[in-house]
N, C-alpha and C positions, 0 to 999 in steps of 0.2 A: 860979112857974112853968117861966115860959120859962128860966130856969136847969136845970133838971128837967129838962126833954127836951134842952136843948144835951148837961150832963151823956151820958145814956145815948145820945145819937148818936156820943159820943166816945167810952164804955166799947166799945159798939159795933163802932167802926172800931179799936180797939184789940187786937179781940178777930177782927178777920178779918186785921190785919194775924200777929198770936200763932199765928193756921189755916195763915195761907200761907206763913211763917218755920219753920212746922216740919213742913211740905207738905218745902219745898224740906232741909231739913236730913235728911227721910228720902230724898231724892235721893241727895243727897248720899251721904250710909253707903252706900244699891244700890250707887252707881258704884261706889264705893272700895271695897267689900268684897274684890269677883274681878277685877286690874284684867286681870291678864295674860292670864288663862283667855278674858273675853270679848275683845278685843284676837284672839285666836289665831280663834275663833269665828266672831265676824263677816269675818274674812278669807276661812274655806275655802270661808261660803257664799254670799261676793264671788263668790271663785273657779269654787263650783258655777256658781252663775246666770251665767257671764260664757263658763261652755264650752256649756251650754243655751241659747242668747245664737245662738251659732256655729251648731249642730245643728240648731235651729228651721231657721237659716239657709241650711246644706246641702240641706235637706229641701224649703227652696219655691225654689231652685236647679235641684236636679230635679226637684219636680212643674212645673216651668217649662221647662226643657227637655223632660222626656219632651208637652206636652202641644202644641208644638211639631211635634214630631214627627207626633204623629200622623195629620195630614194628609200628608206623606211613604208614610205606611208605609199608609193607604188607596188614596195613586198605586201601590204597589210592588205587593199585593193583587188591584187591579183585574188590573195589567201578568201576573201572575203567573195570571191568572185565564184572561185572555185567552190565553197562551202556553199555559197546559195547551189549553185548546179549540182551539185551530191542532193541537197534537201530536196530539188523540184524532182528527180528521178525518183525520191522514194516516197515524196506525196501520192506519184503515180498508182502506185504500191496501198498508198494507207487508205480506209473506210470515212469517209466523207461525217457519219457519228460513229464515236464509243461514247456506247452507254456504261453507266457507273457500273462495276460490279457490285455486285445485292445477295446477302448470301440472304435469302428468306426462311431461308432452312434452317438455320441455325436455332433458332427455338424451341422448333419441336422437334430436333435431333435433340439436344440439350435436353429437355426435358423428358428423350425418352432414354438416354446414354445414364443420365444420373437424376433418377424418379424421386430418391430423398432427400436432395441435397434441396431440390425447387420444391419437397413438400414443408419444409423447416424454412424455407423461406417465404415463404408465400404465408407461411404461419405466423411466422414472428416480424418481418419483414427485414432482419435484420440478418449478416451474414455473421457464422459463431469463429471470430478469432480464436479461439481458445483453441479449439482442433487445426490438427495441418489439413491444407484440404489435398485431396487422394490425389499423384504425382500424374499427369496429364500423359495419353499412352504413346509410344515411343514409334517414334515416325520410320519405316525401312532409310537404310543410307542412302544415296541418291534419290529419290524420292521428292517429287514434283508437285508444285496445285496442277490442280489440272488448266491446260491453258486455256488462252481466249487467240485464239485466230481468226479474227474479225473476217467478213467479207470485204472486200472493194468495190466502189462502182462501177471499175467496170467490166468485174467478174460473173455482177449480174444482172450489170450489160449484154451481156455478150452470151444470157441464156433467151430461147423462142418465147417468143412476148404468149406462145399459150402455157407455156411449164412457170412462167412469171408469175403470170396473172395478175393481183391489184396489190402483189406483195413487195415492200417498198426496202430500200437501207438497212433503215433501223429496224423495223422490225423483225428480220432477220438474226443483224449481232444481236438483238434484244435476248431470239432467242439461242445461241449460241454461248451470251452469260449464263443463261438459265442453267443451260447445259452441262456448264462448268460448276454450277452447282450444287447441281442434279450429284454429279462422279465425286466432288468435296462430300458429302454426305454418305454416299455408300463408304470412299474410303475410309472414313469416323467411324461406319458400324462396322468393317472389317477391322479394325484395330483396335478395339473397345473391347476389356475384356469384360468376361462374362457378370462380374461385378457388379461393373455396371450399367447392363445393359437389362431394360424393364421388361420383367417374363413375355409380355405379346408383341416384342420383340426381338427377343430370341431367336425367332423359327424365320424372320427376315434374314438375322445376319448370318443365319447358317446356310440358307440359299446362298447371300449376296456372298458369301465366303467361298461355299461349291462352285460358283459362278467364272468369280474370280483367277479358279484354277484352270481353270477351261485351259486347254494349249489356245483357242480362241482367243480367249481375252489377256491371259496372262501376262503382266508387267502394263497393262495398258488405261488408259480411263476408259470409263464406262457409266451408262446410267442405263436401267429398266423403264419400257415401255406406260408403267405403271407409276412411273416416277415424274410421268409431264402433269403438272398437277398448276403449274405456269409460274408467273404471273405470266408472262408473256409467250411460253411454249406448255401450250394445252392439248390434250387427246381430241382434238377435234381438227372439220379441216383448214384450216389454216396450223395449224402443226402436222397434220399429215402433209399439207403444201410442203413447208419451210422441211422438212425434212426429207420430203421429194430434192428438192431443190440441191440440200449438204448433202447427200447421198451422191447425183451427177455429176459433185464439183468437188468430190473426191474429197467430204471432210471428213463424213460420217459411214461406218457402213453398219451392217445387219447381221443378227442370224437367231439363231432361236437354243436358245439350251432348256431345255424335259418343254417345262409350258412358259416361259419365259420373251419376248421379245426382249434382245440386248442389242441397244446401242455400243458401238465404240468409236472414242473420239478420236478422228484422225489427223496427223499432220498433212498441213496442204503440201502439192510439189509444186 
């Protein structure tokens, strides 16, 4: 009885070995069936997997950089919004139109201050480089150019309709530009030495210098009523209306010195 059981167990063990050997044989056959193509396919798969790993790592690095940049971007946005609010507040005080500063009196002033050089240039058509040009008049230390304090739309709208009349912001600001030009021309006439002032202009230069030394005018930018010859500010009804508006808004003041009516440019409050 025991011999039969031992034989059955041996048969079962042999059958198991035979089955395992058959499976190994099938695996060897399958491996050796297409050896070259299988190696190539596995190499291509390996290269593709490595390329994908590199791309995934690059994506991770990019995401990390973007995450680190988010706080900086938020600070930049906050600073931009703050600057935008500052510019918006400033824009409420700025005029809607700022005319270009034109010095239409420069040509006439130069002709009056330097008559000899003007005649020589007109006759010859060229500058004489052999002679040293005359040095420009020295400006006083700390002296600034006449200011251009333009009106804002809010200031003009604050006036009553009868005072504003048909005046526009462009007209008023263009007149302010002319006022600065007149004041600059007067300063040039004051600072110019006698030898550079034409004979017919020397009398006015003396008058301007006397006016500049007056207590009400000293150290301030000014022009005379007789200087109002355009192009935007003239001695007509429109020019008088503009001066009335500017005087009401505290931009100019007027005084009479001798037989001259002097307009003084003031800093807005």
